[in-house]
Backbone bond lengths (Angstrom), bond angles and torsions (degrees), N, CA, C in turn:
res aa  C-N    CA-C-N  psi(-1)  N-CA   C-N-CA  omega(-1)  CA-C   N-CA-C  phi
1 M - - - 1.467 - - 1.524 109.42 -
2 D 1.320 116.49 137.55 1.453 120.41 178.18 1.527 111.01 -68.33
3 D 1.335 115.89 146.07 1.458 120.82 178.16 1.522 112.34 -81.92
4 V 1.334 116.81 -31.53 1.461 122.30 -173.69 1.519 109.29 -131.50
5 I 1.328 116.27 137.82 1.462 120.82 170.60 1.528 107.86 -122.53
6 I 1.322 115.44 130.75 1.460 122.32 179.76 1.517 107.95 -114.88
7 G 1.314 116.44 120.86 1.456 121.44 179.80 1.516 111.22 -101.39
8 I 1.316 116.83 123.18 1.464 121.68 172.94 1.520 106.25 -89.88
9 Y 1.318 115.96 103.20 1.471 120.64 -175.31 1.525 108.62 -80.25
10 G 1.343 114.30 105.92 1.456 121.19 -176.16 1.522 109.89 117.95
11 A 1.342 116.58 109.98 1.462 121.32 -175.12 1.525 112.17 -103.55
12 S 1.330 116.35 22.61 1.462 119.87 177.89 1.519 109.46 -84.46
13 G 1.334 117.00 -162.14 1.459 120.38 -175.16 1.514 114.06 -60.21
14 F 1.328 117.93 -42.71 1.457 119.85 -178.22 1.524 110.71 -66.12
15 G 1.318 116.79 -40.88 1.459 119.71 177.63 1.517 112.24 -60.59
16 R 1.325 116.77 -40.98 1.465 120.46 179.50 1.525 111.22 -68.53
17 Q 1.323 116.06 -30.97 1.462 120.19 175.12 1.524 111.07 -69.14
18 V 1.314 116.08 -41.77 1.461 122.07 -175.78 1.527 111.98 -69.75
19 I 1.324 116.92 -33.26 1.462 119.33 -171.90 1.526 112.31 -62.49
20 Y 1.317 117.72 -29.07 1.467 120.59 176.85 1.528 110.46 -62.02
21 V 1.338 115.87 -46.18 1.467 120.09 -179.19 1.521 110.45 -66.36
22 V 1.331 116.83 -40.83 1.465 120.76 179.19 1.523 110.37 -60.49
23 N 1.313 116.65 -45.88 1.460 120.41 -179.28 1.522 111.41 -60.20
24 K 1.320 115.70 -41.86 1.461 119.70 -177.03 1.533 111.56 -70.54
25 T 1.318 117.33 -43.33 1.469 119.44 -177.68 1.526 111.81 -75.33
26 A 1.342 117.01 -36.04 1.467 119.64 179.68 1.513 111.49 -64.32
27 S 1.329 117.23 -33.47 1.462 120.47 -179.86 1.526 111.87 -65.36
28 Q 1.326 116.60 -19.88 1.461 121.11 177.42 1.528 112.25 -88.75
29 S 1.339 116.66 -15.07 1.466 121.05 -176.42 1.520 113.76 -107.14
30 Y 1.333 116.88 -28.71 1.457 120.69 -174.71 1.526 110.45 -127.39
31 S 1.324 116.02 142.68 1.456 120.31 176.09 1.515 111.14 -82.30
32 D 1.321 116.15 -22.56 1.458 120.24 -176.39 1.523 108.63 -146.86
33 F 1.319 117.31 114.58 1.460 120.15 -178.24 1.523 109.15 -150.57
34 R 1.321 114.51 164.53 1.456 121.55 177.94 1.516 108.12 -136.45
35 I 1.336 116.18 140.29 1.465 121.78 178.71 1.521 109.00 -117.50
36 V 1.330 116.22 134.59 1.465 121.49 176.73 1.520 108.59 -135.57
37 F 1.317 115.94 159.06 1.462 121.57 167.67 1.519 108.61 -87.34
38 V 1.321 116.15 139.56 1.463 122.07 173.49 1.523 106.86 -115.49
39 D 1.328 116.04 120.90 1.466 120.16 -178.88 1.514 108.32 -152.36
40 D 1.332 116.71 129.51 1.459 121.00 -175.27 1.525 113.00 -89.18
41 R 1.322 117.16 -0.14 1.458 120.43 174.76 1.531 109.69 -81.80
42 D 1.324 115.52 168.63 1.462 120.59 176.26 1.522 107.58 -77.51
43 M 1.327 117.02 102.24 1.457 122.18 -172.02 1.528 110.94 -118.93
44 E 1.334 115.25 171.34 1.454 120.65 170.78 1.529 109.36 -63.18
45 E 1.332 116.16 160.81 1.459 120.13 -179.49 1.520 112.26 -69.86
46 S 1.320 116.67 -28.96 1.459 119.85 176.78 1.520 109.55 -147.89
47 I 1.327 115.42 151.54 1.463 122.78 177.58 1.522 107.58 -133.78
48 N 1.317 115.91 126.21 1.474 121.80 -179.91 1.530 112.24 53.04
49 G 1.316 115.14 32.51 1.461 120.40 177.08 1.518 115.06 86.30
50 Y 1.332 117.89 2.92 1.469 121.62 179.59 1.526 109.33 -109.65
51 K 1.311 116.15 134.35 1.462 121.94 179.76 1.525 110.24 -64.31
52 V 1.339 116.24 142.57 1.462 122.61 177.27 1.519 108.30 -113.37
53 M 1.321 116.83 133.39 1.457 121.45 179.72 1.524 110.44 -147.07
54 P 1.339 117.42 153.09 1.464 119.99 173.30 1.527 110.63 -71.66
55 Y 1.310 115.53 161.71 1.470 120.21 -178.80 1.526 111.15 -59.17
56 S 1.335 116.67 -36.61 1.464 119.96 -179.33 1.526 111.73 -60.51
57 D 1.336 117.02 -31.02 1.467 120.49 175.86 1.531 111.13 -80.95
58 F 1.320 115.90 -35.69 1.471 119.66 -178.63 1.525 111.69 -58.07
59 I 1.335 116.62 -44.85 1.468 119.01 -176.36 1.533 111.75 -70.30
60 L 1.341 117.81 -12.07 1.463 121.24 177.95 1.527 112.76 -95.71
61 Q 1.313 117.89 -0.89 1.461 120.38 -179.58 1.531 110.31 -64.40
62 P 1.337 117.56 152.89 1.469 120.55 -170.98 1.526 115.34 -71.07
63 E 1.323 118.08 -20.41 1.466 119.59 -178.59 1.532 110.62 -65.47
64 K 1.325 115.81 133.66 1.464 120.12 177.75 1.525 111.75 -76.31
65 N 1.331 116.10 -31.25 1.464 120.99 -178.60 1.523 108.78 -95.30
66 K 1.325 115.87 97.85 1.464 121.97 -178.21 1.528 109.52 -109.62
67 K 1.331 115.64 132.11 1.458 121.14 179.28 1.519 109.21 -133.27
68 I 1.330 115.04 148.90 1.466 121.20 -177.73 1.523 109.91 -126.42
69 C 1.324 114.71 143.92 1.457 123.02 172.02 1.526 106.50 -120.66
70 L 1.329 118.04 118.30 1.465 122.05 -175.98 1.525 110.28 -86.46
71 A 1.329 116.21 90.67 1.468 121.52 -178.44 1.526 110.26 -95.55
72 I 1.324 115.41 54.52 1.465 123.03 -177.44 1.516 108.19 -120.55
73 S 1.337 116.20 127.87 1.470 119.58 -173.54 1.528 112.41 -73.07
74 N 1.320 117.89 -32.01 1.460 121.16 -177.98 1.531 109.82 -69.85
75 S 1.317 116.06 112.24 1.464 120.43 -173.47 1.522 112.54 -68.17
76 R 1.326 117.12 -29.46 1.470 119.57 179.34 1.530 110.30 -67.95
77 I 1.327 115.91 -39.86 1.462 119.24 176.46 1.530 109.68 -66.09
78 R 1.339 117.48 -39.90 1.467 119.54 176.86 1.525 110.95 -58.30
79 E 1.316 116.60 -40.48 1.469 119.26 179.99 1.525 110.81 -65.41
80 E 1.335 117.07 -42.53 1.466 120.43 178.48 1.536 110.83 -61.81
81 L 1.323 115.64 -42.87 1.465 119.46 -179.99 1.518 112.11 -70.05
82 D 1.323 116.68 -31.50 1.462 120.79 175.92 1.530 109.90 -59.81
83 D 1.324 116.06 -43.79 1.472 120.14 176.96 1.535 110.78 -62.51
84 K 1.325 116.42 -41.61 1.466 120.64 -177.91 1.529 111.17 -66.18
85 L 1.324 116.18 -42.62 1.464 119.60 179.42 1.522 111.15 -62.42
86 R 1.323 116.07 -39.22 1.458 119.99 179.13 1.522 110.55 -64.82
87 E 1.329 116.81 -42.11 1.463 120.82 178.33 1.533 111.67 -62.42
88 D 1.338 116.01 -37.46 1.465 120.92 -176.94 1.523 113.33 -89.06
89 G 1.318 116.93 -1.33 1.456 120.26 178.56 1.513 114.23 69.45
90 I 1.338 116.95 28.81 1.463 121.94 179.05 1.536 108.56 -96.01
91 G 1.319 116.76 126.29 1.454 121.15 -179.27 1.521 112.66 -86.01
92 Y 1.312 115.70 169.82 1.461 121.77 178.93 1.526 111.52 -92.17
93 Y 1.307 114.61 149.72 1.457 121.06 163.21 1.520 105.98 -105.83
94 E 1.342 115.91 105.67 1.460 119.62 179.79 1.527 109.59 -73.78
95 V 1.324 116.50 134.87 1.454 122.15 -177.00 1.523 109.02 -106.29
96 E 1.320 115.09 121.31 1.470 120.51 176.22 1.529 108.32 -142.97
97 A 1.316 116.01 110.26 1.462 120.33 -177.93 1.525 110.87 -64.08
98 E 1.330 115.86 154.49 1.463 121.33 -178.48 1.525 112.03 -62.30
99 S 1.323 117.16 -28.34 1.474 120.57 -177.30 1.520 113.49 -85.45
100 V 1.342 118.14 1.53 1.473 120.74 175.70 1.522 109.19 -66.75
101 L 1.338 115.64 137.58 1.460 121.57 177.38 1.518 109.60 -115.31
102 K 1.328 115.75 120.27 1.466 121.90 173.78 1.524 107.07 -120.04
103 M 1.318 116.98 120.57 1.453 120.26 -172.49 1.528 112.38 -85.28
104 D 1.327 118.94 -80.67 1.462 119.28 -172.32 1.516 110.72 -141.41
105 D 1.341 115.95 132.86 1.458 123.26 175.17 1.532 111.51 56.46
106 V 1.332 114.87 56.61 1.464 121.96 177.22 1.523 108.17 -113.42
107 T 1.322 117.03 120.69 1.468 120.80 178.17 1.523 109.06 -118.16
108 I 1.336 115.78 131.95 1.461 122.27 -178.38 1.517 107.97 -129.63
109 D 1.330 117.02 126.62 1.466 121.75 -176.61 1.529 110.47 -76.45
110 K 1.316 116.25 -175.98 1.465 123.51 -171.46 1.530 112.63 -65.15
111 G 1.333 114.13 155.96 1.456 121.42 170.04 1.514 116.67 78.12
112 A 1.322 118.57 13.41 1.464 120.83 -175.76 1.525 111.78 -73.55
113 I 1.326 114.88 150.26 1.461 122.52 168.10 1.522 106.81 -123.27
114 I 1.319 115.98 109.53 1.463 122.26 -178.51 1.524 107.35 -113.65
115 C 1.310 116.34 108.33 1.463 122.63 -173.00 1.529 112.05 -80.36
116 P 1.327 117.28 172.08 1.457 120.33 -177.65 1.527 114.06 -57.03
117 S 1.340 114.01 145.84 1.475 123.51 173.58 1.521 113.43 64.63
118 V 1.334 117.17 29.14 1.470 121.68 172.25 1.521 108.36 -92.12
119 T 1.338 116.49 140.32 1.465 121.81 -178.07 1.518 111.22 -123.27
120 F 1.323 115.34 134.55 1.469 123.13 169.83 1.530 106.44 -118.54
121 T 1.325 117.47 131.02 1.462 117.98 179.58 1.526 110.16 -87.52
122 S 1.328 119.21 -100.40 1.471 118.46 -173.41 1.522 112.61 -137.86
123 N 1.337 113.60 154.14 1.467 122.19 175.17 1.526 111.69 54.02
124 I 1.324 114.02 60.94 1.466 122.34 -175.31 1.519 108.78 -124.95
125 K 1.324 116.03 138.04 1.459 121.28 176.87 1.523 108.58 -124.90
126 V 1.349 115.98 124.99 1.457 122.07 -176.40 1.522 108.82 -123.93
127 G 1.322 116.39 137.76 1.458 121.61 -176.58 1.515 114.55 -84.80
128 N 1.319 114.61 -159.61 1.449 125.52 -173.55 1.536 111.52 -75.34
129 N 1.340 117.04 138.47 1.465 123.55 171.58 1.524 113.74 58.69
130 F 1.314 116.26 46.90 1.465 122.52 176.58 1.523 109.51 -81.61
131 H 1.333 116.81 135.18 1.458 122.32 172.26 1.521 108.57 -112.08
132 A 1.319 116.93 124.95 1.462 121.85 174.59 1.521 107.87 -124.97
133 N 1.314 116.37 108.33 1.458 120.30 -178.07 1.533 110.60 -79.66
134 I 1.324 116.38 175.03 1.465 122.65 -168.13 1.534 113.40 -55.94
135 Y 1.328 114.23 142.95 1.471 124.75 174.10 1.527 114.18 65.02
136 S 1.311 118.43 17.50 1.464 120.21 174.04 1.521 109.74 -82.85
137 Y 1.337 116.26 158.59 1.468 118.88 171.79 1.512 110.93 -142.14
138 V 1.326 114.38 152.69 1.466 123.42 176.93 1.516 106.72 -126.29
139 A 1.319 116.94 121.39 1.461 121.38 -176.53 1.534 110.90 -91.14
140 H 1.302 115.42 -175.07 1.462 123.83 -170.13 1.529 113.74 -60.35
141 D 1.321 114.66 147.86 1.471 123.11 170.82 1.525 113.59 60.15
142 C 1.312 116.20 35.13 1.465 120.53 175.40 1.527 109.73 -98.35
143 V 1.321 115.45 148.11 1.463 122.72 175.61 1.521 107.12 -125.49
144 I 1.324 116.42 121.90 1.460 122.13 -177.21 1.521 108.29 -120.14
145 G 1.329 116.70 131.31 1.455 121.64 -174.80 1.523 113.34 -81.15
146 D 1.314 115.57 -160.26 1.462 122.67 -177.66 1.532 111.05 -85.29
147 F 1.337 115.83 146.07 1.462 123.66 172.82 1.531 112.56 59.20
148 V 1.308 116.06 35.79 1.466 121.92 176.35 1.526 108.86 -89.16
149 T 1.334 115.92 143.66 1.460 121.59 -178.45 1.522 110.63 -123.69
150 F 1.337 115.87 127.69 1.459 123.21 170.13 1.526 108.29 -107.45
151 A 1.317 117.51 122.01 1.458 121.56 169.71 1.536 108.07 -74.04
152 P 1.349 118.74 178.24 1.462 119.16 -178.68 1.532 114.02 -59.26
153 R 1.325 115.04 146.59 1.469 125.00 170.93 1.526 113.72 61.20
154 V 1.298 117.67 33.58 1.470 120.17 172.70 1.522 109.06 -74.19
155 S 1.327 115.77 134.64 1.467 121.81 177.49 1.525 108.51 -111.61
156 C 1.316 115.51 101.86 1.466 121.78 -179.08 1.517 107.67 -105.19
157 N 1.323 116.02 101.59 1.456 120.44 -176.15 1.532 111.53 -79.33
158 G 1.324 117.32 179.38 1.458 121.56 -169.05 1.520 114.89 -66.16
159 N 1.338 114.75 155.33 1.462 122.05 177.13 1.523 112.40 56.53
160 V 1.324 115.50 51.75 1.464 122.50 174.30 1.519 107.99 -117.59
161 H 1.327 116.45 134.26 1.460 122.06 175.47 1.525 108.35 -113.43
162 I 1.329 116.12 121.82 1.464 122.03 -178.47 1.521 108.04 -116.26
163 H 1.318 116.37 121.58 1.456 120.63 -175.37 1.532 111.69 -86.24
164 D 1.339 115.52 170.64 1.460 122.77 -173.15 1.537 112.16 -52.34
165 H 1.327 115.19 144.21 1.463 124.35 171.92 1.530 114.41 66.56
166 A 1.305 119.03 12.20 1.463 119.95 175.66 1.525 110.06 -72.03
167 Y 1.325 115.16 149.34 1.468 121.72 177.71 1.523 108.23 -123.67
168 I 1.333 115.90 126.28 1.464 121.36 -178.84 1.523 107.78 -114.47
169 G 1.329 116.84 117.69 1.457 122.30 -171.17 1.514 114.42 -76.17
170 T 1.326 114.86 168.80 1.461 122.87 -176.89 1.531 111.97 -55.37
171 G 1.322 116.11 128.55 1.455 121.63 175.59 1.514 115.77 73.84
172 A 1.322 117.80 7.29 1.467 120.02 179.53 1.526 110.85 -68.98
173 V 1.329 115.58 148.79 1.460 122.20 178.40 1.523 108.72 -121.86
174 L 1.322 116.03 125.62 1.458 121.87 177.19 1.524 107.92 -105.13
175 K 1.330 116.24 115.38 1.457 121.76 -177.46 1.524 111.42 -60.75
176 Q 1.317 116.15 147.73 1.458 120.61 178.25 1.520 111.49 -65.56
177 G 1.340 115.49 135.34 1.440 120.98 174.18 1.519 111.18 -91.58
178 A 1.304 116.30 -165.74 1.466 121.63 178.97 1.526 108.44 -119.28
179 P 1.334 117.55 155.25 1.469 119.14 -179.44 1.527 113.30 -55.76
180 D 1.334 116.79 -36.27 1.465 120.00 -179.10 1.525 112.81 -92.48
181 R 1.334 116.82 -7.05 1.458 120.73 176.74 1.531 109.80 -150.79
182 P 1.322 116.63 79.73 1.474 119.65 179.87 1.523 111.27 -66.98
183 L 1.314 115.42 149.76 1.462 120.38 170.23 1.522 107.46 -68.13
184 T 1.333 116.87 132.74 1.463 120.95 -173.55 1.521 111.24 -119.28
185 I 1.323 115.52 130.51 1.461 122.86 171.87 1.521 106.37 -109.13
186 G 1.332 117.09 115.38 1.453 121.23 -171.38 1.519 114.68 -72.13
187 R 1.299 115.42 167.48 1.459 123.17 -178.81 1.526 110.48 -56.13
188 G 1.316 116.78 128.48 1.457 121.67 176.09 1.518 115.14 71.48
189 A 1.323 117.94 7.88 1.466 120.28 178.87 1.524 109.98 -70.85
190 V 1.328 115.67 156.20 1.463 122.25 178.42 1.525 108.43 -125.79
191 V 1.315 115.73 124.01 1.457 122.01 175.50 1.521 106.98 -104.16
192 G 1.334 116.68 119.85 1.450 121.46 -173.13 1.522 113.81 -70.78
193 M 1.310 115.01 166.01 1.457 122.94 179.75 1.535 110.78 -56.14
194 G 1.314 116.69 127.69 1.455 121.55 176.02 1.517 115.34 74.01
195 A 1.321 118.13 4.89 1.464 120.52 -178.93 1.523 110.92 -68.57
196 V 1.337 115.72 147.84 1.465 121.81 175.07 1.525 107.14 -115.28
197 V 1.326 115.60 107.07 1.467 121.27 -173.14 1.515 109.42 -91.80
198 T 1.319 116.67 117.25 1.465 122.47 -179.47 1.523 112.64 -112.73
199 K 1.350 116.60 -10.02 1.460 121.23 -178.95 1.524 109.07 -133.98
200 D 1.331 116.28 162.38 1.461 120.97 178.00 1.529 110.65 -56.18
201 V 1.322 115.75 145.76 1.465 122.04 176.20 1.523 107.81 -112.43
202 P 1.334 118.58 118.74 1.466 120.41 -178.47 1.520 112.60 -65.32
203 A 1.301 116.21 161.59 1.461 122.27 178.41 1.522 110.36 -55.57
204 G 1.327 116.31 134.63 1.450 121.88 174.55 1.513 116.26 77.45
205 Q 1.303 118.56 -3.70 1.468 120.68 -176.25 1.526 111.17 -84.74
206 V 1.335 116.00 147.70 1.458 123.17 174.35 1.525 108.11 -107.10
207 V 1.324 116.47 125.35 1.464 119.97 179.73 1.528 110.00 -123.07
208 V 1.335 115.70 146.37 1.461 121.73 -179.29 1.528 108.78 -142.54
209 G 1.318 115.60 161.62 1.456 120.86 170.69 1.516 114.66 93.20
210 N 1.353 114.40 -179.98 1.456 123.97 179.27 1.524 109.52 -134.22
211 P 1.349 116.50 108.67 1.463 127.29 -4.41 1.537 111.13 -71.57
212 A 1.316 115.95 156.39 1.459 120.88 -175.26 1.527 111.39 -65.55
213 K 1.334 114.20 134.48 1.466 121.51 177.94 1.523 109.10 -135.24
214 P 1.335 117.69 158.13 1.472 119.37 178.86 1.525 111.39 -56.78
215 L 1.327 115.73 140.43 1.443 121.92 -179.93 1.525 110.05 -70.13
216 D 1.338 115.57 128.31 1.461 121.29 176.21 1.519 107.56 -83.79
217 K 1.317 116.11 111.59 1.460 121.05 -175.67 1.525 113.88 -87.04
218 K 1.328 117.67 3.89 1.473 120.60 -179.91 1.523 110.54 -70.34
């Protein structure tokens, strides 16, 4: 019987990307472990050779040491599942690829998924359930809230404050702020793919383009 079971919650593309890193890092931490996909939708029985099961089945598995990795892009769902995991006493398996670079004074809270070739420089504070996809970087003196998502190749320059549930799209660039006036991305804001953000983004706003401007929904 396996000693540890690690559930990748979410069997879509991001989950399949993450499972490679989980397999590689878990093999360095555990002598005996099992990895499964956890997905509550009607799915195939297995994907890429890994068994798929709903959460209700996952918590009934025989392993006493159960860990979950929330590989779900929707931050609101991640928050709901975070509450559920806490209620059920299920811990996180934090994902950090071997090629991640963290320089000095970088703190990252629980539940993070840090994909290959992500860089953190110095004096950075990151909250709960942060997703950083491949080739993203976070520069000095940045503060990132809970349930924030970086798509691939996000460039977050120094002195940027990103509030909870913000989504930063693929290839977006966040201009460097100042120590006394950081660039701010508000709660639940969305920065579109390839956008270049030079000004604060209010809570809930969607911005696109270079320079980034509010999305015209007409």
